[in-house]
N, C-alpha and C positions, 0 to 999 in steps of 0.2 A: 425455542422449539427444539425438542431433542432429536437425535439422529433418525429414529424410525418415523416419528411424526412428520418430519420434513418431507418424506416420500409419500406417506399415507395421505397427508393433506393434499398433495398435488393430484392424487388420483381418487380422492374422495372415498377412501377405504378405511376400515376399522382394524382389520386383522392382518398381521404381518409375520412372515416366517422365513428366515434364511435357510437355505438348503445347499447341498454341495455343488449343484449345477442347474442350469435351466432345464436340461433334459430330465433330471430327477424331480424338478418342480412339477413338470407335466405328469410324469409317472405317478408321483405322490398324490396329486389331485385326483387323477383317474382312479387310483386304488381307494382313495377316501370316499368316493362317490358310491362305492359298493353296488355297481351295476352288474347286470347279468352278462355272461360271456358272449351272448349273441347281440348285445346292444352295440349300436354302430357309432363310430366316431369319424367325422368328416375332416379331411385334410386335402390340400392341393398336391399336385405331383411335383411342385418345385420347392417344397420345404425340405429341411435337413433330414437325412436318413434317421437320425436319432429320435425324431418325433414319431416316426413310424414304429421304431423299436419300443418306444415308451408305451404306445398303444398295445402292442403285442405282449409286452411284459406285464401289462395290467390285465391281460387275458380278455381283451375286448376286440371288436371286429372293425378294422379300418375300412373306410370307403374313400377312394382316391378320385379326385375330380381334376381334369385338365382344364384350366381356365381358358376361355376363348381368346383372351388378350395375351395369354402366355405367362401371366404373372400373378394376378389377383382375380378373385371371383366377384361378379356383380351380385346385387341383392337378389335378382331374379334367379341367377344360377344357384345361389344358396337355397332359396325357397323351394325351387323345383326338386333339388336333391333331397333336402330334409323331408319334404312331404312324401315324395315317391319312395324313398328308402327307409322312412321312419327313423331318421337319425336322432340320437339322444344328445350328442356332444359335438360342437364345432370348435376346432382349434384354429383360431384366426391368427395368421402370421403376416406381419407387414413386411413383405419381402423387399430387401434393400432400402427400406424406409418408405415405400409406397403404401398409401392407404389401402388396407383391406376393408371393404365395406362390411358393416355388421347389420344383419337382419334379425330383429327381435321376433322370434316365433315362440308361441306358447310351449312351455316345458323344455325348450331347447337350452341346454347349458352351454355357455360360451366361455372358453378359456382363451384369453387374448395374449399373444406373445409380443411384447413391446421391445424385445432386445434390439431390433433394428430400427425402432421408431421412437427413440428417446426425444422427449421435449417437442413433440408435434401436437399442435392444437387444431381441433376441428369444432366449429360452432361454439367457441369459447370454453371448450373442455379438452383436457388432454386425452389423446388416444388411449383407450383402455379404461377410462373412468366409468363407463356404463356397462362393462362386462361383469359376469358373475365372478370370474377369477382373472387376475393379471399375473403373468409370470415374466421374469426377465432374467437373462443370463448376466453374470458378472465376469464373464470370460475376458481374456486379455485383449481380444480384438474388438470388443463391444464398446460403445460410447460410455456406458456406466460400467466401469471396469475395476475389478478388484484382483484380477489375475485368476481367481477361482471363485466359484459360488454361483448362487442363483437366489431369486426371491419369489415368494408367493404373497399376493395381496388379495383380500376379498372382504366383503361385508358379511359373508357366510362364516359361521363359527366352525371353521374346519380344523383348527389347531388341536382340538381334543382327539382327532384321529391320528395325530403324531405324538407318540409318547416321548416327550423330551426331558422327562424328569428322572427316569430310572433306566437301568441297564437290563432289567429282568426280561423285557419284551424282546430282546435280541434273539431269544430262542423261540419266539412265536412267529408263525407264518402270517399272522394277522397284523403284525406291527410294521410300521414304516419309520421307526426311529432312526435307522441308518441314514436317512436323507437329511436329518437336521444338522445344520452347520453351527457349532457352538462358539466359534471364535468371534470376538467383538470386532465390528467393522465401523469405520468412521464414514458414515453415509453422507454427512455434510460435505466432506472433502470430495467424495466420489461424485456427488451431484454437481458441485462447482466445476470440477474438471470436465465432466460430461457436457455440461451446458456450454462451456467454452469450446470444446472440441467440435460440437455439431455446428457451431457458427461458421467455422472454416469449411466444414464439409458441405454445408448448404451453399456457401459462396462458390465453391468448386462446381457443385451440381448446377447452379444457375448458369455458370459460364459454359459448361458442356451443353446444357439445354439450349442456350442461345445459338451456339455454333451449329449443332445438329439440326435444330429446327430450320435454320437458314438453308440447309442443303437437303431438306425434306427426308431426314432419317427418322423423324419422330413418328411412331406408329399408333398413337392414341393413348398409351399408358402414361406417357410423360405429359399429357394434356391435363392430368388431374391437378387439383389445386395444390396438393402437397408435392414436395420434392424430397429426394433421398436425404436422410440424415445419417445414413450409414456409410461405409467406406467403398461402396460400389455403385456405379451409375450404369444401368443396362442400356445398351444400344443394340437394336435389332437390324441386321443388314442382310442383303441377299448374297449369294455366293460370289457374284462378280465384284462386289464392293468389299468383301470381307478382307482379302489380302491387301487391298489398297489402303484401307483404314489402318490395318495393323502396321504397315510400313511407315505411315505417317506418324502414328503413335510412338513407334520405336525411334524414329528420327528425332522426335522432340522430347524423348525421355519421359513420356507420360506413362505412369504406372498403370498397368491394366492386367486383366486375366482373360484368357480364353475360357469359355464356359467349360469347366473341368469336371463337373459332376454329371452323372447320368440323372435323368428325372426318375422319380419313384416308380413310374409305370414301366421303366426300362430295366429295373434291377431284378435279379434272379429270385430273391425271396418273395417278391410280389407274385411272380408267375408260379413259383413252387407251391405257395400256400393258397393260390387261387383267389387272391384278394381282388375285389371288384374295382375296375377302373372305368370311369365315366368320361367319355370324350376322347378325342385323339387328334387335337389340333396340332398341326405341324407348322410351327412358326419359323421365321427366318433365324439365321445364326445369331448368337448373342455374344457380345463382348462386354466385359465388366470393367468399367473404368473406376479406378480408385479416386476418392474425393479428398485426397491429402496431397495432391500435387502442388508444387510451388508456382507462384504467379508467373515467373519468367518462362517456365516451360509451357504454361497454358497460353501465354501470348504467342509463343513460337508456334504452338499447335494451331492457333487461330490463323496465323500468317500462312502456314503450310497448307491448311485446308483451303484458304482463299486462292493460293497459287494453283492448287490442283483442280479445284471445282469452279474457280472464277468468282468474281465479286457479285 
């Protein structure tokens, strides 16, 4: 099985195109759809800023929804927004590797971003196998990592919209040639490395899940069947526990991040452009635990949590 077919077979897709980044993969697909500027694209408020900019660069109208659980949308949330707002495209992101449910609605185009959900199976199919388009980043921090680049996969014959054979179209505003990544990539090597990486990440995630469930920090998101395959495990805590958890994490040398980004509904461009935001759920503070910590530090963390909260 050749390089490209190795990934296409996994996701049950026929067409495959490398581009310069996951962001440009989304932007290129949106432009190739040739939608009207008033057509609406649904995203959540927790996705990366670059996805919002991809929608704006494609001259389309974003609709931002705040998930009730703070991370992913339920099928009902998707259906309500799509029907009420007449949404044409849903960009589904599996934030931190948690399953973003997919609701198949007539004429709704689904672009599924699997960058943080590599090698996750649901109902015997890989996440992304049933969407119209799959994109993934090949960025340095992603499981499927080439340091640079992104991929588009689909059963739709979209490649004709990308002129990858000539340079003449660089002078045309209708062309999206500049997104094509012409360098040969060893996908077999990338897949093998990514599959190995997420095994350790999932082991870390299971360990964190067990500890935090024991002390009732799990808020419903982590009760899903899937667990993070990416490098961050989100823990939602109230103000009184926030500093306590941080001190324990630091004492045990557990790699983590405070939630460092504003949500999309909080940034200036959304307010300036009058982009519609649906929902305003204020969840607890979030800590992002990396899932590449070593075993000894994890065991120390378990011990310190038991000392602080009791057995």
